[in-house]
N, C-alpha and C positions, 0 to 999 in steps of 0.2 A: 504494500500500500504506500507507494512512494510518490504519489501525485500531489499530496496536500499535507501541510503541517497541522498540528492540533489547533492552531489558531485560525484555520480556514484559509490561509494564504497558499497560493500555488507555489510549488517548489521549482527549483532550477531544472530538475529532471523532467517535470511536466512541461516546462517551456521547451526543453530539448525535444521531447516527443512531438510537440506541436510543430516545432521548426523542421524536424526531419520529415514529418508528414506533409508539410507545405513546400518541402524542397529548399529550405533556407539553410545556409551554412551554420552549423552549431556555434562556432566562435562568434559569428556576427550577432546572433540573437541574444547572446549572453553579455554583450558589451554593456557595461553600466548596470548590470543586474546585481544587487547586493546578495551576499550569502544569507539565506534565511535559516532560522533556527526555531525550534519549538519554544513556546513561552515557558520561562523558568519561574518557579514559585520560590518563596522564601526558603533559603537553606540549600537550594539546588545549585550545582555548579554547571557551567556550560559543557555541552558534550564535546568529546574529542573531535577534531576536525578531520574529515576525509580529505586527503590532499587535493587541493585545487577544485574541490567539488562539494563543498559543505552546504547542505541544507538540513543538518541535524540527523542525517542518516548515516549508517555504517553499511559496509558491504552486506549483501543478502546473507542471512544466517543459515547455517547448515542444519539439517535434521536427518534422523535415521532413515535409511532406505526401506526399512520394514522387511517382511519375509517374502514378498511377492515380486521382487525385481527379477527380470530375465534379460540377458544380453541379446544382441542381434535382432532387435525389433525392426520392423519394416520402415523404409524411408517414406514418410507420408506426413502431410499436415492436416489430414482429416482422418479421424478414427471411426467415422460412420461407415457402416456396411449395410448391405441389403437386410431389411428386417429389423434394423436397430430401433429400439424403443427408448423413450425417456425424453426429458426436456432438453432441447438443443442448447448448446453452450458454445460460444466463441470466445477464446482467450487470446488477447493480443498484447503486444508490448515490445520492449527493446531490451537489449543486453548492453550495459555500459561497463567501462572500466573505472578506475579511481579518479580519472580526470574528467569524468562525465562525457567521454567520447564513446560513440557507439562502436561495438565490436562486430565486424563482419565475419561470417563463416563460423560463428560459435555453434556448437552442437547442443541441441536440447532434446532430451529423451524423456517422453511422458508415458506414464502408465497409471491406471485407475481401476476402480471397481465399476461394474455395470449398474444399471438402475436398481437392481435388487441387492447391491452390496457385495457381489461376488467377483473375484478375480479369475481371469482365464489363465490357468497354470499349465495348460497343455498346448495352447496355440498363442495367438497374438492379438486377440480381440482387445480393444481399448489399450493398445500399446503401439507406439510409433515414435520415430525420431525425425528431426528436421534440422536445418541450418539457417541462421540469420542471414538476411540479404545484405546488400552493400551498405544499407543504412542501419544495420544492426537490429532490424525488425524481425519479429516472428508472429505467426498466427496459427492457432490450433482450433480445429472444429471438432467438437465432441458432444457429450451429454453431461448433465449434472450427475455426478456419481451418487450411488445410493449409500445408505447407512449400513453399518454392521456393528456387532457388539463391541463396546469399548472405545469407538472412534467417532469423531465428528466428520462431516463431509470434507474431502480433501483430494487434491491431485498430487501425484508424485512426479518429481522431475530431477534430472541430472543435467547440469549445464557445464560446458567446457569450452573455454576460449582456445583457439589453436595453439597447441604446444604447452598448455597450462594445466594445472591440476583440476580435477572434476569437483564441482560443487553439487552435493546431493541435498535436496530440500523438499518441502511440501508447500502447497498453496491452499489457502482456506477461504471460506465464504463468510461474509459478515452476516450477523443476525441469526446464526444457527444456535439453537438452545444447547446443543452438546459442546459448543465451544467452551462453556464454563466448566465442564466436567472431564474433558479430554486432557489427560496429563501431558500429552505431547504438543497440544495446540500452542501456537505462538502468534500473538496479535501482529507482530512485525511482518508476518507472511500473509496477511489478509489481502485478497484481491479487491479491487473496486468493481462492483457488480451492479448492473442495472437491467431492468426488463426491456425486452425488444419484442413486443407482441407476445406470442406464446413462448418465445425463446428468451435466453439471457445472454448478455454480453459482459465480459469481464476484462480487466486490464491489470497488468502487473509488469514492472520493470525490474530486471535483475541487475545488481551491481556486483561485479566480480572483483576479487582482490588481485587486479591486474594493473601494474604500474603503467602510466601513460604520460607522455610529455604534452603539456597543454599547448605549447607553441604560441607564436604570435597571433593576435586577434586582429582581423581587418577592421578598418574604420567603418562603422555602420553607415548605411545610406539613409538619410532622413526622409520621411514620407510626409505627405501633406494630406490633410483631411479634405475629402471631396465636398463640394457644395451641397448643403442640405443634410449632411450626415450629423447625427447627434453624438456619435462617439467622439471622445476627446482624450488626448494624452493627459496624464496627471489626475484623472478622475478615479476615485475609489469605487469600484463596482462590486456588487454583491451577487451571489448566485440568484438567478431569477430576474435580474435587471434586464431591460430591453433597450436596444439602441438601433439606430439605422446607420448604414455606412455605404455611401455611393448608391443609395436607392434601396437595396434589400434590408430587411430587419433581422436582428440577431438577438438571442437570449443568452445571458451569461451563465456558464456552467460552473465556474469556480471563482471565488472571491479573489480579486487582485486589483492593482492600480495600473491603469492603462499607460503605455508608453510607446514611443515610436518603434515600429517593428512588430507590435502586438495588435495591429488592426484586426478586426473580426475575421476577414477572409483568410488571414495568414495563420491563425492559431485555433484550429478546431478543438483543441483541448480546453480552450477558454470560452469559445463562442460557437453556438449552433444556429444556422440559418432557420428562420421560421416563416 
């Protein structure tokens, strides 16, 4: 759950996701963006900084692989097969290194229970691996896994940057009653999940413990507000706020302060056309 801090402010990785989706160079979109951290209460100390990429987050935490992992899963980004039942689920996101730069060609190996909470231990149903694209993005099409005794809903995953150690972890669903009783559950691994008709869409960004050189950042190109648009840089927007930009209307998805480069058409993580 790397998209937003506990204060409701969008994180640097969320901006990077939006920039990558819009085809904007990551260093450009981060020019002038302050490091964001979670609100500290009395007696708390500031979290340790992730080199060159601090928004209060550490690299994605590892978890046990459990008893059902199998190597040699098929190369595919959809785990749906003929006759598959269950609520459709799409999981998308990016794989970053420690400097918030996307990692191309990272391996992601997913496995999960079916809608009844059972794992296929003889074949490869609901098992598959894929690689991130040139922008470090991945997308998995599957179903919401079922429950089985002792565990909350979860997806298993192994992530490996080229030539680097494997991260083994699990991803969780917000609002699940068993999150409170599952001894393995870790809130740092919650996905952002929303309804999409009768299906669900989820997002999660992995941060691997991979050193990266930030390198020089190009000078950003200033943009101007088109006539008649109500969006304005420097304005504090809340989730649900509506603006116009160049004619079309947009609704705010995450609280943030507008600035040059974050115009609604450029950052789908912050604005959705309505």
